[in-house]
Steps between C-alpha positions, in 0.01 A plus 500: 500500500782740578651446158166553326445821693849620411437421135168685485650808663793502258280448194264782589789727590698438183230486236214714623647772716753613246256516209396838641813672370542302176755254636476142379705184523471148371413204719589130490378194684735200476427137572800271466549132568866393489688172539870520589743214434777556754731251327503663155415854621226507238139594558172497315204721561162622387403864519158661484510878489204735499612834359298818555564782255427814701670716236315715246675304222405194299779244530581273207826361640629417846843406632636262764842485666690172478785594732661154514603531134764756599714219638600356165823546302458782251218674689501877543598451864792279394623744234467795736721318751759456229498865389446715811822634651414398858285186498330382817760280673234246593425439135850449362801274543825688557843380394846645435710455189837670468420715801179625336168427670235360272133434558274245337123503511374207705197484273716445192621161622169357624419154371149399387418350841622818678329774301172661586205488268128564500286361220136587443261275307127472439438873544126568485293814533148424617539152361632610159862447397718814482826544307814523715859588415797471736758776467768446763337557837174635356195308377311699236132407471277596207157474653218291359273800560568857620443592863273802512533775761359378834489149355617174653652194341631165619836363390589137558838346426733217584859567590808301577823636641845410618655670801841637395821470695499783755656795317279800570214514750311185400646155460594168656774400741612842617850566632358441849337172404137611465331261258241722330466878477187527287476861394391626156410137434160505324354668187429847636271754339680819394375834624289728279437851629457859385844480337418179308652153530802433720622178343865553592736210432671355807860616479573531868310789655179490696131479433158648437178304536121497501318477832266213553416192699701179491361155576796263475535127566851355508547123510847397612688225682360482852844549657523858374395798712365805318471868576403798290218726388146467626315308768520122525142376466553139609745555783348231722562244227857617435639567846869595506424775753209653307226302678274651761612472860420159644453333163719197434560426133593147398588427139464133404815326381342395174439864408787618279398859434309782663299771329552841656207733433571874526273798455654846453250786466587826324866446418691542174721192529516159663825341618603204711800303617540138610756290678506175697708648781312819582427596856168683512439747783195722549529825694218746584523828313313828549129521413463121524733438208669160506872517431638179352869412492633214289871425510739208465545270796864588560648565842687812386176664382261437785615760752489792255170393345338468842636836620382667181133409548399760763698760305291418192186575702653830610584586140146434383367717781736780393386483138134489605543816703721691257352398164164334556335174607620175343182374330550123523498254789823311437857572400769237444878538522648207307856387446546470125593690188838664454497806724180678593190545288148608581188312397132515585459437874852355526868543432776260401836580656833328540518385859864433582564852624604684813215602729517867397504412132206263544289767668614759246405298192168408659432867574564598139308216337206532736480874434447414134162359603382858539675663205505220243219267597239751615596817312671309216669755281636374169845383608631477144433869438518647850722266698616794713152542647476144626864437593572853618188540713550150642861579585394822672236349725701185576805706598280703733355179641842344557617814681208446739488121527870416487695826536871509421726662757723643228234637267384857555302536177317187375529632144877551496571208269238618251668841479844342462379272222338786313811721527711214366272454200474871426878535499544218247324708235314186388167567670181462296164664579266308726246502218720248317325166457645246744639283221664791321749605763854465368630357826353303788682739735320800356163324505550392861612834639246693296209281610590433862720785623395790280139385536541510878649849482194617308316464833773621736535816294125541471495515880763774476281690251152468651589413860521164678147514636359561154710217358357260758147618416571465129605136530188409695267689269668353191447148635142574598409668170680264263502153652408243236525760220845481335598865566747695287770748604261785427244352739754513781606854409138617503445340839802687641371823345158456657650432842760778491326763289817535291569462130740209449508435128853642479621247758350195329639611163855585604557209738340219299503610136849650477845437643530860618692524827464726803793721587462817703784687662592794719680719249598789723467630856599862554474784752229757424521792744473294816275241339586192297413456134476145364491407133366156411533342157323228311761294317305185410209499257240369745320761712425454869375713788771572757523484876802696623608476862715768659677413825634790702807507720282508812339169394166645392355415157290667234354333191439664165255350251506559125204324332476457126252735339362213290409308817230759569518420866723464805557221750461524874806589706702176534701646792267564794635763737740642241429846358405471133548774243327477162696600193335591175411210273788398278409460135690225319630726223695715745840337569550675834316636803628764739375550854609687811552380856438774753820422688866554425731233359684479831189366672458213255646157567349309207265532205367178349262410219274205588649415841306172519650379171164400357569667167699280260749776424782341301767738636466553872826689559362826365193481725690616808668823609775506609598239246593167663871430540605224257581165659864461396501142618291415193751654259720236340867588500748404227 
């Protein structure tokens, strides 16, 4: 009953409520029945999919993702590994020849019984055969009949797949010995929205999907323990720690397989993992959410995985309070995959980690449940929104749940990463499609670190209280709606009352950098005249802090004219002087301090270092003394 209630609420919310302002989105209902052969790593399944066309368009073709096909020699993923300058180390073999390091794509050497594949047969639309064409990781379907606006149709198909050797995310026999990481494993409907079809080939980046309801039955060797998306419907028949308290589950010896029946309402993906040696723990989370933990039965893992469980509950509570309520009633942390990756109602992470690393990766992947699996921006086009926002809130959460004694600013590493990338001169705009970044390094820093700084700097621009309000309102207004960067910008504008188009454009659509400096400080008849200069192309408002010899402070605030607003004083108890708005076209701004130079100990632009100014040395007067210990001597 709880699941049905959840489903009805989600359906009404997503389809009806948003029709008021012209918003629409497609909807899918999956039924899948799958048989897994654990000896051959091959599986067969049947899929029934009811597709609702909520768009104003008549659809004559549809597309499905066949992600497994990426793990074949000659695939786009394979060729990209062979041509990118910095391939993912997990996906290549490294060797040295003549002192030169060489890499070889692991996909390129896969044998027929090691590759991944996903074949679709007997594709029918409302009982009539439709024409299908496989192009790499995409299934193109010419429909038997068009789907009219507001129309529904039923697709049925058979599929058979082979689980590839673990190379990226999904796969069998991971480096930590997990048997099956079943992610991106089934024929998955591609997203169609106001921009059209998003039938991106699988080259290595992340995903975009259609929300719907999944009814999935998985038949597998009875020795295997499963965890993943959704709610287990037959838990008192399965056992393995899922059964109700007091229920004893006995599986007859003659039974060779079990059928696990999951239901996952209002998600845009379904993933699972399986292993014979999983320990399965259940821990109470906030708002009656069950937290499930599945990890290998190894002595070296148990202590950290047990200690991590209450921290996971604390993390969920933090995200609930600082973003919005988690809308489901279970979340599973599962050892599997090749690092850390978020999925609907679960995550797969590598588990042989230190305690801090284990909590940290769980914090990040769980935070994705809010930004990727409830808000669900298009990760291929706007990876910085999902990864950056997730990094921001998970870093804040870790500072609260597991604070580091040495870390003063939880965002320090994000700033350092961004400065490194900016100085290379090889940065690409964040609007670059995820697959089109020239280097993995640039993609990673741009999406995670620069995406995180989008928020830290927004707090600098509109104020920390307004940033916190913006995140909550964004989640509340756009959950289950695939928001765009402009949707977030408009939310921040509504909360703050400021115009922020300039910020979204410069930070995400260009590689313009921020560089402000104190050009000159001079005596002016008993007062002090300060000349500031804008050196970088990106505009920003400025907080300037003046510290006097007697220890007192005074702040000066120079907003941008194009902001059309000002933030609240970020320094309570410190006198604040407003300077005139600084238009971008003017390279300098002059202002006067009503005290002589002899009374001034320090003048500093952005004393909290929230602005990603690429040259900090010119932000301070007197100029900092160079650290000669860092100068290399001949």
